[in-house]
N, C-alpha and C positions, 0 to 999 in steps of 0.2 A: 318275197318268200312266197312259194304257195303250197297250202296244206299236203299236194301229194310228196312237195319236199322235205316239207316236215316229217309227214309219215315213216319217209323213205332213211332218213336221217337216224329214227329212234330205232327201225330195224336194224341200218348196219350195227349200232353204237352196241344192240344187246348180241347180236354177233359177235362181235368185239370183245364182248367184256364175256362172255357165252367157252369163246375159247380160254380167254382165263383163268375162269370159273374149272372150267373142264384137265385143263391143265398143272392145276395148283391141286383137285383133286381128285388126279389119275381116271379119272372119268372116261376111258379110252372109246369107248363109246358115243360119247357125247362126240367126242373132240371128232372122230369120224364124221359123222352126222351132221357135222360142221360144214362139211366139202363140198364142193359135184363129184361127180363120180369119177373127172380128170386133175379134181382139186392134188396139190401141189406145195412142199412146205419146207422148207431150208434153214436150215440151225450151222452151214457150213465155218458162218466169224463165228461161233459159238465153238468146234471142235464137233459139231457133228454131222451129223446127213443132211442128203438130201435125195426128194426125189416122192413119188407116191405118198398122198397124204394115209393111207392104212400104212403102207410100208414101214413109215419117221416112227407113226402111232405107234406100234410093235416098238422100234427101237427106244421110242418116250418113254414107254410101260418097262421097258427095263433100265432105261439109265436112270428113269428118276424115283427107282431102290438106293441110288446115293442118297437122295434128298428125299427124307421123307415125311419134311418142315418145308412149305412154299407157298408162296405167297407173291402174285403177280399184283404191282401197281402200275396199269395203263395209261396214261394221263397224254395230255397235249396234242389231242387225235383233230388231225388235221385231213376232214371228207371231203372228197372230192368227187362229186357224181360226174357223170357223163350228159354232155347236154344238149339232146338235139331238137335244136331250132328255138330250142324256149320251151320243149316242152324233159321232161328225163327220159332218162335211158336208159340201160336193160346194166349199165357197168358203174364202177366207184371203185377207188379209190381209200385206204386211209395209210397216212405216216404217222403213226404215236409212238412217243417214248414211254421205256419201258427201266422200271426195277424192279430188281426179284431179288428178294432174300429167303436163305433156303439156310438149313441144318443136315449138316454132314450127318447121314450115320453112326453115330460110334458108340464105345462105352456109357454104362455111366457109372456114378463114384458117390458112396454114400444117398444118394438119387439123384443127383445131380447130373442132368445130362452135362460130357465134358467136351464132346464133337464142337469145331469149331462153325461158327456163321460165314456161310460164301453169300457174297452179292453179285448178283450182273446185271447188266444196264446198257441202258441202248434205244436202239427206235425200232420198231418194228415196221412193214410195209404190207396191208393186208390186200389183195386185188377180191374184189367181189363180184356177183353176180347176180341177178334175179332169176330163180326160180320158175320153174314151167305155174307153181302154185301162186306166185307172182313174191314170195320170202326172197331174205338174199342170204347166198350162200357163198361160204371161200373159196375162189378159182387156184390160191397160189400166200401162202406166210413167206417169209421172209426178215430174218433176224440179223440185226445189224447189232452186234456186239461191238460198243465203246470201250466200254473196261469191267473187269472184277476187280474182288480183296476176297482175301480169307482174313477172318481174324481168328485170334486164337483163343 
């Protein structure tokens, strides 16, 4: 593996981690900055919407108010880099499993949060493209939710 490939893999990993941090922290400016201008996101398998990343960010900003505590764990990342005859290309795809525990907003009793916990899990597919500055940006994010659970 050449140095350029290693550097691309590290940069792509940073974009995927940046995605999780932006969603968990509710940083919708950072979320939007991860995408190309034509980037799209699809949360329809989890009961959400599909559309341009900026519109999806607005939807997430409202929806995530239901979950004031969020923590994405994105693991088992399978990175596929475009290969142009032995040279690194300008496109990549990442498939990665996720586990997303969250706490629903709710009342407290005697200083203890009584709202239930909610866990969703599945797989993401991230499409990426090399930007004009050489960095990587998301062209698409697709959520493939496999299961969810709510505890009392």
